[in-house]
C-alpha positions as CSV (number, residue, x, y, z in Angstrom):
1,X,75.8,183.1,1.4
2,X,76.1,185.6,4.2
3,X,79.2,186.0,6.3
4,X,79.4,185.3,10.0
5,X,80.6,188.6,11.4
6,X,80.9,190.5,14.7
7,X,80.9,194.3,14.6
8,X,81.0,197.1,17.1
9,X,79.3,200.3,15.9
10,X,80.7,203.8,16.6
11,X,78.9,205.8,19.2
12,X,76.0,207.8,17.9
13,X,76.6,211.6,17.8
14,X,73.3,212.0,19.7
15,X,74.9,210.2,22.7
16,X,78.1,212.3,22.7
17,X,77.6,213.2,26.3
18,X,78.5,209.5,27.1
19,X,81.6,209.6,24.9
20,X,85.1,209.0,26.4
21,X,88.3,210.7,25.2
22,X,89.6,209.4,21.9
23,X,86.3,207.7,21.1
24,X,84.9,207.9,17.5
25,X,81.3,209.0,17.0
26,X,79.1,209.0,13.9
27,X,75.9,210.7,12.8
28,X,74.2,208.1,10.8
29,X,71.7,210.6,9.3
30,X,74.4,212.8,7.7
31,X,77.4,210.5,7.5
32,X,79.5,212.8,9.7
33,X,82.4,211.2,11.7
34,X,83.9,213.0,14.7
35,X,86.2,212.1,17.6
36,X,86.4,213.3,21.2
37,X,90.0,214.5,21.7
38,X,92.2,214.1,24.8
39,X,91.1,217.5,26.0
40,X,87.4,216.5,25.8
41,X,86.6,218.6,22.8
42,X,84.9,217.1,19.8
43,X,86.6,217.4,16.4
44,X,85.0,216.7,13.1
45,X,87.1,216.8,9.9
46,X,83.9,216.6,7.9
47,X,82.6,219.8,9.5
48,X,85.9,221.7,9.5
49,X,86.6,221.0,5.8
50,X,83.0,221.8,4.8
51,X,83.1,225.1,6.8
52,X,86.5,226.1,5.2
53,X,85.1,225.3,1.7
54,X,82.0,227.4,2.5
55,X,84.1,230.3,3.7
56,X,86.3,230.1,0.6
57,X,83.2,230.1,-1.6
58,X,81.6,233.2,0.0
59,X,85.0,235.0,-0.1
60,X,85.3,234.2,-3.9
61,X,81.8,235.5,-4.4
62,X,82.8,238.7,-2.6
63,X,85.8,239.2,-4.9
64,X,83.7,238.7,-8.1
65,X,80.9,241.0,-6.8
66,X,83.4,243.6,-5.5
67,X,81.6,243.3,-2.1
68,X,84.0,243.4,0.8
69,X,83.5,242.9,4.5
70,X,83.9,240.4,7.4
71,X,82.4,236.9,7.1
72,X,80.0,236.0,10.0
73,X,78.3,232.8,10.9
74,X,74.8,232.2,12.4
75,X,74.7,229.9,15.4
76,X,71.3,228.2,15.6
77,X,69.9,227.5,19.1
78,X,69.8,223.9,20.1
79,X,71.0,222.8,16.7
80,X,74.2,220.8,16.3
81,X,75.2,221.2,12.6
82,X,75.4,219.4,10.3
83,X,71.8,218.2,10.8
84,X,69.0,216.7,8.7
85,X,66.2,219.2,8.6
86,X,62.5,218.8,7.7
87,X,61.1,220.4,4.6
88,X,59.2,223.7,5.2
89,X,59.9,223.6,9.0
90,X,61.1,226.8,10.7
91,X,64.9,226.8,11.3
92,X,65.2,230.1,13.2
93,X,63.8,229.7,16.7
94,X,64.5,233.3,17.8
95,X,65.6,236.4,15.9
96,X,69.2,236.2,14.9
97,X,71.0,239.6,14.9
98,X,72.8,240.4,11.6
99,X,73.9,243.9,12.5
100,X,73.1,246.4,15.3
101,X,73.6,249.2,12.8
102,X,71.7,250.1,9.7
103,X,72.2,247.6,7.0
104,X,73.2,248.9,3.5
105,X,73.6,245.5,1.8
106,X,73.9,241.8,2.6
107,X,75.4,238.7,1.0
108,X,73.9,235.5,2.6
109,X,75.1,232.0,1.8
110,X,73.4,228.8,2.9
111,X,75.3,225.5,2.8
112,X,72.6,222.8,2.4
113,X,72.3,219.6,0.4
114,X,69.1,218.1,-0.8
115,X,69.6,214.4,-1.6
116,X,67.1,212.0,-3.0
117,X,66.7,208.6,-4.7
118,X,64.3,207.9,-7.6
119,X,62.4,204.7,-8.2
120,X,63.2,201.0,-7.6
121,X,65.8,200.9,-10.4
122,X,67.9,203.6,-8.7
123,X,68.1,202.0,-5.2
124,X,71.4,203.0,-3.7
125,X,71.9,205.9,-6.1
126,X,71.6,209.5,-4.9
127,X,70.8,212.6,-6.8
128,X,71.4,216.2,-5.9
129,X,68.7,218.8,-6.1
130,X,69.2,222.5,-5.6
131,X,66.8,223.4,-2.7
132,X,64.6,226.5,-2.5
133,X,65.2,228.9,0.5
134,X,62.5,231.1,2.0
135,X,63.4,233.7,4.6
136,X,62.4,236.9,6.3
137,X,64.8,239.7,7.3
138,X,63.4,242.2,9.9
139,X,64.7,245.8,10.0
140,X,63.7,247.4,13.3
141,X,64.7,250.3,15.5
142,X,64.8,247.6,18.2
143,X,63.9,243.9,18.5
144,X,60.4,244.4,20.0
145,X,59.2,247.7,18.4
146,X,56.3,247.9,16.1
147,X,58.4,250.3,13.9
148,X,59.7,247.5,11.7
149,X,60.2,246.8,8.0
150,X,60.3,243.2,6.8
151,X,61.8,241.6,3.7
152,X,60.4,238.3,2.6
153,X,62.8,236.6,0.1
154,X,62.7,233.4,-1.9
155,X,65.7,232.1,-3.8
156,X,67.3,229.0,-5.2
157,X,70.4,228.1,-3.2
158,X,72.8,229.2,-6.0
159,X,70.9,232.4,-6.7
160,X,71.0,233.3,-3.1
161,X,74.8,232.8,-2.9
162,X,75.3,235.4,-5.7
163,X,72.6,237.9,-4.8
164,X,73.4,241.1,-3.1
165,X,70.4,242.0,-0.9
166,X,69.9,245.8,-0.6
167,X,66.9,246.8,1.5
168,X,64.8,249.9,0.8
169,X,63.9,251.9,3.9
170,X,60.8,253.9,4.6
171,X,61.0,257.7,3.8
172,X,61.3,259.9,6.9
173,X,61.1,263.6,7.4
174,X,64.2,265.6,6.7
175,X,66.5,265.7,9.7
176,X,65.1,262.5,11.3
177,X,67.8,260.0,12.2
178,X,66.5,256.4,12.3
179,X,68.9,253.6,12.9
180,X,67.6,250.2,12.0
181,X,69.0,247.0,13.4
182,X,68.7,244.0,11.2
183,X,67.6,240.4,12.2
184,X,66.9,237.3,10.3
185,X,63.6,236.0,11.9
186,X,62.5,233.1,9.7
187,X,64.0,230.5,7.3
188,X,62.6,227.4,5.7
189,X,64.0,225.2,3.0
190,X,62.1,223.2,0.5
191,X,62.6,221.1,-2.6
192,X,62.5,222.5,-6.1
193,X,61.2,219.4,-7.8
194,X,57.8,219.0,-6.4
195,X,57.1,215.5,-7.8
196,X,59.8,214.0,-5.6
197,X,58.1,212.1,-2.8
198,X,58.9,213.7,0.6
199,X,59.9,210.3,1.9
200,X,62.7,210.1,-0.7
201,X,64.2,213.4,0.2
202,X,66.9,214.2,2.8
203,X,68.0,217.8,3.4
204,X,71.2,218.4,5.4
205,X,72.0,221.8,6.7
206,X,75.8,222.5,7.2
207,X,75.9,226.2,7.9
208,X,74.8,229.8,7.3
209,X,77.4,232.5,6.5
210,X,76.9,236.2,5.6
211,X,78.8,239.4,4.8
212,X,77.3,242.8,5.5
213,X,77.9,246.4,4.6
214,X,76.5,249.0,7.0
215,X,75.3,252.5,6.2
216,X,78.2,254.8,6.7
């Protein structure tokens, strides 16, 4: 027997422009809750705690890999993270500068979940799958020059988080001084288990962090 009930739903995050101070919002696609504070700023404990965990993770990797540097984040254009993303759809809408100086090595970490359910007997249950990440890093003397060198990389999520990427540059004549800026120009995420129906898969992107070493 069903209950007679009356409920008021929290405002959708997609309508946050309509939120009033101290109002609770929810993103039903990701499960994120946030609140609009008295000063008009939006605060999400989910996002803050997830970001801090991600920062701690990449710092711990730096310690174990003896790889030291500042931690940076990539801000995606017109994307309010966390966000459900489509499989094999481009995430990077325009080149994202990693370093204006020549890159020696890079540690890149993607915080993304791939969640799916299997079969009628598992309705309501979720399973985690380690997604596959494909990306292109462009090394160029400037953002528009034809004098470029691209790296096309493919890793599982956990492999990427432990992999020090060290590009090889073209050989130049002795005495030539070439400074390559580095950009990430493409990134797509896909499932590792190909027999999972796409309709059963939900991929949530939380953030992209990186640590770099520049050529001294």
